[in-house]
C-alpha positions in Angstrom: 18.2 17.8 5.7 18.2 16.4 2.7 18.1 12.3 2.9 18.9 10.4 -0.7 15.9 7.5 -0.7 17.4 6.6 -4.2 19.9 6.6 -6.9 19.7 4.4 -10.2 21.3 5.7 -13.2 18.9 7.9 -14.7 16.7 9.2 -11.5 17.2 10.2 -7.8 14.7 10.5 -5.0 15.2 12.6 -2.4 13.2 13.5 1.0 13.5 16.2 3.6 14.3 16.0 6.7 11.4 16.7 8.6 7.9 16.1 10.5 5.5 17.5 8.4 2.7 15.5 7.2 3.3 15.1 3.5 3.3 18.7 2.7 6.6 20.3 3.5 6.4 23.2 5.9 7.6 25.0 3.2 7.4 25.6 -0.8 11.0 24.9 -2.4 12.5 25.0 -5.5 15.6 22.5 -7.1 18.7 23.5 -7.9 21.1 21.2 -9.6 24.5 22.0 -10.2 23.4 25.3 -10.0 20.1 25.3 -11.9 17.1 26.0 -11.0 14.3 23.2 -11.9 11.2 25.2 -13.0 8.5 23.3 -10.7 7.5 24.9 -7.4 8.1 21.9 -5.1 5.8 21.5 -2.1 6.1 18.0 -0.9 8.6 16.4 1.3 9.5 14.5 -1.2 10.9 15.1 -4.5 12.2 13.0 -7.8 15.0 14.0 -10.2 14.7 12.6 -13.4 17.0 12.8 -16.8 20.2 12.3 -15.1 23.6 11.1 -16.2 24.6 7.8 -15.6 28.0 7.6 -13.4 27.7 12.0 -12.8 28.1 13.2 -9.9 25.7 16.1 -8.6 25.0 18.5 -6.3 21.6 19.2 -5.1 20.0 22.5 -3.0 16.6 22.7 -2.1 15.8 26.7 -1.2 13.0 27.5 0.4 10.8 30.2 -0.1 10.3 31.2 3.5 14.2 31.8 3.6 17.8 29.6 3.8 18.7 26.7 2.0 19.9 23.1 2.0 22.2 20.9 -0.3 23.6 17.5 -0.5 25.8 15.6 -3.3 24.8 12.3 -5.0 26.6 10.3 -7.8 24.5 8.6 -9.8 25.0 4.6 -10.7 26.7 3.5 -14.2 24.6 1.2 -16.5 25.9 -1.5 -19.1 23.7 0.8 -21.9 20.4 2.6 -22.4 18.3 0.8 -25.4 15.5 2.5 -26.6 12.6 0.3 -27.1 11.7 1.5 -30.8 15.1 -0.2 -31.9 13.4 -3.9 -31.2 9.8 -3.0 -32.9 7.9 -1.2 -30.8 5.8 1.6 -32.1 4.1 3.1 -29.5 0.9 4.4 -31.2 -1.5 2.3 -29.0 -2.8 0.8 -32.0 -0.6 -2.0 -33.0 0.3 -4.8 -29.9 4.3 -4.4 -28.5 4.8 -7.1 -26.5 6.7 -9.4 -28.9 8.5 -5.8 -29.2 9.3 -5.2 -25.9 10.0 -8.4 -24.3 12.5 -9.2 -27.0 14.2 -5.7 -25.3 14.2 -7.1 -22.1 15.0 -10.4 -22.8 17.8 -8.9 -24.8 18.9 -6.5 -22.0 22.1 -7.3 -20.8 22.8 -6.9 -17.1 23.2 -3.0 -15.6 21.3 -2.3 -18.8 18.3 0.1 -18.8 14.9 0.4 -21.0 13.8 3.8 -22.1 9.9 4.0 -23.4 10.0 7.1 -24.9 6.5 9.0 -24.9 4.0 6.8 -25.8 1.5 4.4 -25.7 2.9 1.0 -25.8 0.2 -2.2 -26.1 0.8 -4.9 -24.5 -0.3 -8.2 -23.3 2.3 -9.3 -19.8 5.9 -8.9 -19.4 8.2 -10.6 -17.5 10.5 -9.0 -16.0 14.9 -10.1 -14.8 17.0 -9.6 -12.9 19.7 -6.7 -12.9 17.4 -4.2 -15.5 15.8 -0.4 -15.8 12.5 0.1 -17.3 12.8 3.7 -17.8 9.2 5.4 -19.1 9.8 8.8 -19.5 7.4 11.5 -19.0 4.3 10.1 -21.7 5.3 7.0 -22.2 2.6 4.6 -21.2 2.0 1.1 -20.6 -1.3 -0.1 -21.4 -2.3 -3.5 -20.9 -4.1 -5.5 -23.6 -8.0 -5.6 -22.7 -7.6 -9.5 -24.7 -9.1 -11.3 -21.2 -7.7 -14.5 -23.8 -4.6 -14.0 -24.1 -3.2 -13.3 -20.8 -2.0 -16.6 -19.9 -3.0 -18.5 -16.6 -0.2 -19.4 -13.7 -0.6 -22.0 -11.3 -0.2 -21.6 -8.4 2.7 -23.9 -8.3 4.7 -25.9 -10.5 5.5 -29.4 -9.9 9.2 -30.8 -10.8 8.5 -34.2 -13.5 11.2 -35.6 -12.5 11.0 -34.8 -8.5 7.5 -34.0 -7.6 9.5 -30.3 -5.8 7.0 -27.6 -5.9 7.6 -23.9 -7.1 5.7 -20.6 -5.5 4.4 -19.3 -8.8 1.6 -17.1 -7.7 -1.7 -16.7 -5.1 -4.5 -13.7 -3.9 -6.5 -12.3 -1.4 -4.4 -14.9 1.2 -4.4 -17.9 -0.6 -2.6 -20.1 -3.4 -4.9 -19.9 -6.9 -4.1 -20.0 -10.2 -3.6 -16.3 -11.4 -4.4 -14.6 -14.9 -0.4 -13.5 -15.3 0.2 -9.3 -14.6 0.9 -6.7 -16.7 4.6 -6.7 -15.3 5.1 -10.0 -13.3 9.0 -10.7 -12.0 9.8 -14.3 -10.2 12.4 -15.5 -8.1 14.4 -11.8 -9.8 16.5 -9.3 -7.5 17.9 -6.0 -7.9 15.0 -4.4 -11.0 14.1 -1.2 -11.3 10.7 0.6 -12.7 11.7 4.1 -12.8 10.1 7.4 -15.4 7.6 10.1 -15.1 5.3 7.4 -17.4 2.1 5.5 -16.4 1.3 1.7 -16.2 -2.2 1.5 -17.3 -4.2 -1.7 -16.8 -6.6 -0.6 -18.8 -8.9 -2.1 -15.8 -12.2 -0.7 -17.2 -12.3 -1.0 -20.8 -12.1 -4.7 -20.3 -13.9 -7.4 -18.1 -11.7 -6.9 -15.3 -14.4 -5.3 -13.6 -17.5 -7.6 -14.5 -17.8 -11.2 -13.7 -15.2 -11.3 -12.1 -16.3 -14.1 -9.9 -16.5 -16.2 -12.9 -13.1 -16.8 -14.4 -11.5 -19.8 -13.7 -7.8 -18.3 -12.3 -8.5 -14.7 -9.9 -7.8 -11.3 -11.7 -3.9 -9.7 -12.8 -2.8 -7.4 -11.1 -0.7 -4.0 -12.0 2.5 -5.5 -10.9 3.5 -8.4 -9.8 6.4 -9.7 -7.4 7.3 -13.1 -6.6 9.8 -14.2 -4.2 12.1 -11.3 -5.3 14.8 -8.8 -3.6 15.9 -5.4 -4.4 13.0 -4.0 -6.6 12.5 -0.4 -7.1 9.4 1.5 -8.5 10.9 5.1 -8.5 8.4 8.4 -9.6 6.0 6.1 -12.0 1.9 6.5 -11.7 0.1 2.9 -11.9 -3.6 3.1 -12.4 -6.8 1.3 -13.7 -5.4 -2.0 -12.4 -7.7 -5.4 -13.2 -7.6 -5.9 -8.9 -5.1 -4.5 -6.7 -2.3 -3.0 -8.6 1.0 -3.6 -6.8 1.2 -7.2 -5.1 4.7 -7.6 -3.7 5.0 -11.4 -2.9 7.0 -13.2 0.0 10.0 -10.9 -1.3 12.4 -8.8 0.2 13.4 -5.1 0.4 11.3 -3.2 -1.9 10.9 0.2 -2.5 8.1 2.6 -4.0 9.3 6.2 -3.5 7.7 9.3 -5.4 4.4 7.0 -7.2 0.9 7.2 -7.8 -1.9 4.7 -7.8 -5.4 5.8 -9.0 -8.5 4.0 -9.9 -11.9 5.1 -10.0 -13.6 5.4 -6.9 -16.0 2.3 -7.7 -13.7 0.0 -9.2 -13.4 -3.0 -7.2 -10.5 -4.4 -5.3 -8.2 -2.6 -6.9 -5.9 -2.3 -3.9 -2.6 0.5 -4.0 -0.5 -1.7 -2.8 -0.4 -4.6 -1.2 2.8 -6.6 0.2 2.2 -9.9 1.5 4.8 -11.7 3.6 7.3 -9.4 2.6 10.2 -8.3 4.7 12.0 -4.5 4.2 8.8 -2.4 2.4 9.5 1.1 2.2 6.7 3.0 0.7 7.5 6.7 0.4 6.6 10.2 -0.7 3.3 7.7 -2.9 -0.2 9.5 -3.2 -3.1 6.8 -3.3 -6.7 7.7 -4.7 -8.4 3.8 -5.4 -11.5 1.7 -5.2 -10.5 -0.4 -2.0 -7.9 -0.2 1.0 -4.9 2.3 -0.2 -1.9 0.1 1.1 -2.7 -3.3 2.6 0.1 -5.1 4.8 -0.9 -9.3 4.8 0.8 -12.1 5.4 -1.8 -15.0 4.4 -4.6 -17.1 4.9 -4.7 -19.7 7.7 -4.0 -22.4 5.6 -1.0 -20.6 3.8 0.0 -18.8 6.3 0.9 -22.4 8.2 2.3 -23.9 4.9 5.0 -20.9 4.9 5.4 -19.1 8.1 6.2 -16.2 6.7 5.3 -12.8 8.9 4.9 -9.0 7.5 8.2 -7.5 9.1 9.9 -4.3 8.8 7.7 -2.2 6.6 7.5 1.6 6.7 5.0 3.9 5.4 5.8 7.4 5.1 4.9 10.6 4.2 2.4 9.5 2.0 -0.5 10.7 0.7 -4.3 9.0 0.8 -7.3 10.8 -1.1 -9.8 8.0 -1.3 -10.1 4.2 -0.1 -12.1 2.2 2.2 -9.1 2.7 4.6 -5.7 4.9 4.6 -3.6 1.8 6.1 -4.7 -0.8 6.7 -3.3 -4.8 8.3 -4.9 -7.4 7.1 -7.3 -9.1 7.0 -5.4 -11.7 6.1 -2.3 -11.6 8.7 -2.5 -15.2 9.6 1.5 -15.6 9.3 1.6 -12.2 12.0 2.7 -8.7 11.1 5.6 -7.1 12.4 8.1 -4.0 12.5 5.7 -2.0 11.4 5.5 1.9 11.7 3.8 4.7 9.7 4.3 8.5 9.9 4.4 12.0 8.3 0.8 10.6 5.9 -2.1 12.9 4.9 -5.4 10.7 4.5 -8.1 13.2 3.0 -11.6 11.5 2.3 -10.6 8.0 2.5 -13.5 5.8 4.6 -11.2 4.9 7.6 -7.4 5.8 8.8 -5.6 3.3 10.0 -7.6 -0.1 9.7 -6.8 -2.9 11.3 -9.2 -6.1 10.3 -9.3 -9.6 11.4 -11.6 -12.5 12.6 -12.1 -15.7 13.8 -10.1 -18.5 11.8 -7.4 -16.4 10.7 -5.2 -18.4 13.7 -2.6 -18.1 16.2 0.1 -16.7 14.4 -1.9 -14.0 13.1 -0.3 -12.2 16.0 0.8 -7.7 15.2 3.6 -6.4 17.2 5.7 -3.4 17.7 3.3 -1.2 15.3 3.7 3.1 14.9 1.0 5.2 13.7 2.5 8.6 14.3 2.5 12.0 13.0 -0.9 11.9 11.2 -3.3 14.8 9.2 -7.1 13.1 8.4 -9.5 15.5 6.5 -13.1 14.3 5.9 -12.4 10.9 7.4 -15.3 8.9 8.3 -14.0 6.9 11.4 -10.0 8.1 11.7 -9.5 4.5 13.9 -10.7 1.1 13.0 -9.4 -2.4 15.2 -11.9 -5.2 13.5 -11.6 -8.8 15.1 -14.7 -9.0 13.3 -14.0 -9.1 9.6 -16.8 -10.6 7.3 -15.7 -10.2 4.2 -13.3 -12.6 1.8 -14.1 -16.0 3.1 -17.2 -18.5 2.3 -18.1 -18.6 6.0 -18.6 -14.6 6.2 -21.8 -14.8 7.0 -21.8 -17.8 9.7 -22.2 -17.7 13.2 -18.6 -18.7 14.7 -17.8 -15.1 12.3 -21.0 -13.2 13.9 -21.7 -14.6 17.2 -20.8 -12.5 20.0 -20.1 -15.0 23.1 -16.9 -16.3 24.3 -15.9 -19.1 21.2 -13.4 -21.7 22.7 -9.9 -20.2 21.9 -8.0 -22.7 19.7 -5.0 -23.0 16.7 -7.8 -20.8 15.1 -8.2 -18.2 17.4 -6.3 -14.4 15.9 -4.8 -13.0 18.6 -4.2 -8.9 18.7 -1.1 -7.4 20.6 -0.5 -3.3 21.6 -0.8 -0.4 19.3 -0.4 3.0 20.0 -2.3 6.1 18.4 0.0 9.4 18.7 0.1 12.4 17.1 -2.7 12.6 15.0 -5.5 15.9 14.2 -8.1 14.1 12.7 -10.8 17.0 11.1 -14.3 16.7 9.4 -15.5 12.7 10.6 -18.6 11.9 10.7 -19.2 7.9 11.9 -16.9 7.3 14.4 -13.7 9.2 16.2 -12.2 5.3 16.7 -13.9 2.4 17.2 -11.8 -1.2 18.7 -13.2 -3.9 19.0 -11.9 -6.8 20.1 -12.8 -10.8 20.6 -14.4 -11.8 24.0 -12.2 -14.9 24.1 -9.1 -13.4 22.4 -9.2 -9.5 23.7 -6.4 -7.1 22.4 -3.8 -6.6 24.4 -3.2 -2.5 25.0 -4.6 0.1 23.1 -3.1 3.6 23.2 -4.6 7.3 22.3 -2.6 10.1 22.8 -2.1 14.0 21.4 -5.1 13.4 19.4 -7.8 16.1 18.1 -10.9 15.0 16.6 -13.6 17.1 15.4 -16.4 16.1 14.1 -18.5 17.5 10.4 -21.7 19.5 11.3 -23.2 17.9 8.4 -21.6 14.0 9.5 -23.9 11.4 8.6 -24.3 8.5 9.5 -22.7 4.4 8.6 -20.8 1.7 9.4 -17.4 1.9 11.5 -15.9 -0.8 10.4 -17.3 -4.0 8.3 -18.9 -6.5 10.0 -21.8 -9.2 10.7 -25.0 -6.7 12.3 -23.9 -4.0 12.4 -25.0 -0.2 13.4 -25.2 2.8 11.3 -23.3 5.2 14.1 -23.0 9.3 13.9 -20.3 11.2 15.9 -19.3 8.5 18.2 -16.8 9.6 20.1 -14.0 6.6 21.7 -15.4 3.4 21.2 -13.8 0.0 23.0 -14.7 -3.1 23.2 -12.7 -6.5 24.3 -9.4 -4.5 25.5 -7.2 -5.4 28.4 -5.8 -2.2 28.7 -6.8 1.2 27.4 -4.7 4.4 28.0 -6.4 8.4 26.8 -3.7 10.7 27.2 -4.5 14.3 25.5 -7.4 13.3 23.8 -10.2 16.3 22.5 -13.0 15.3 20.4 -15.7 18.2 19.4 -19.2 17.5 18.3 -19.9 13.7 19.7 -23.0 13.0 20.1 -23.8 10.5 23.4 -21.1 9.6 25.4 -17.6 10.7 24.4 -16.2 7.6 25.7 -17.5 4.2 25.6 -15.4 1.4 27.0 -17.6 -2.5 27.7 -15.1 -5.7 28.7 -12.2 -3.1 29.1 -10.8 -4.0 32.7 -8.0 -2.0 33.2 -8.9 2.1 31.5 -7.4 5.0 32.3 -7.9 8.6 31.0 -5.6 12.3 31.3 -6.1 15.4 30.0 -9.6 13.7 27.9 -12.0 17.1 26.9 -14.8 16.8 25.0 -16.2 20.4 23.1 
């Protein structure tokens, strides 16, 4: 069965139905109206570009090991297609094209598509508007200017001079902070698509974005920032070298990221792949990540912002994605003060990330930072140092990160600053080449995690495993080939879990009053 994930006026994204992590069970070729596309496909998700608007197509998939499936789709109509060069864009990487691109966006009618042919379009930040498509052809690059002094600084809220009413504009790392405008910025807009095999390059390595940024007068920009938007789709594009986070949907609804690639050097600071924050309805499907921080980090703000806006992260799907480098493959938090609910991570492949599935919070996130109805299922991990981490002692990104309030291991009074984590299920995971720990779960003594289920999981440690810290907390110790470690969890269920190469005890459960293990093996 072929599932249509997106069908615009010039592109479509499709997914093969199945449970293989990221890669399809058999390689295949794609035929459009009987004409075979040249590239042999291997991933569950594939895309078509260069389609004609308002046209019906028959798409077939022919597998190498035999068999064929097909589906019919009809592309959307559009009001017009405009070549950005008609507005004066040069695309030589030398001339600045900001004014030409912004003019083209401003004059594009509703339902129009702005086409970028191959070329390098040097630009300052751009504002997007509703009901348009940006189409970056293969070889087209939107290249961010390195002139930081020319990036506008956006206030966290703007104030109506007559009424005093505030409009929420920007934020960063869970707080209301003034920010430099992002390269692509949409605010209170809807029905936007950015599609194609082109690249959006933040150019972070060539400016000063990765150096001395703590002294900047405002927080760094993202490559793409979406504030209170609805129905935004990123399809096919490569997003790279962000000044900080690459993609930041912010208090937005119905955001889709399909068959995209996000990349930055492993040592680039805080270059998360995508951080949806206080959003409702996020689909991240068929994407690749290789970045300098977390690949996917779901957030809902620190305590002050969460109390003010009371907007949790809700209805998120991460499926058929490949995470190749990063601190965490899929992370929840640490800014989750408004809570996270209804999230699933399935059919994914993690390679060489520091941690696989990573949940992080700390005292001070607040009583509303509740995680509920979260599923992690059918995950393949290779050379992930610690496949599963739940850390309620996270010690980064806050002024009091080294305070006794954060690191004290004694029970503290429960108050409105105390976070709570509910039930978590980790199922059907195959992990090879682990080094630090198979599973490291560390709850708070005054607020134990409700329940952890580990089922149908194998973890094989690398023969040359090196010690490391499984979680980021104060006074943590290096570990190596640590088995299942759980502390301050009310209920633990382990079923059909197999560990190979463990040093010491295979299962350590401290301050866990209800522990049951079935078919648990150490090899």
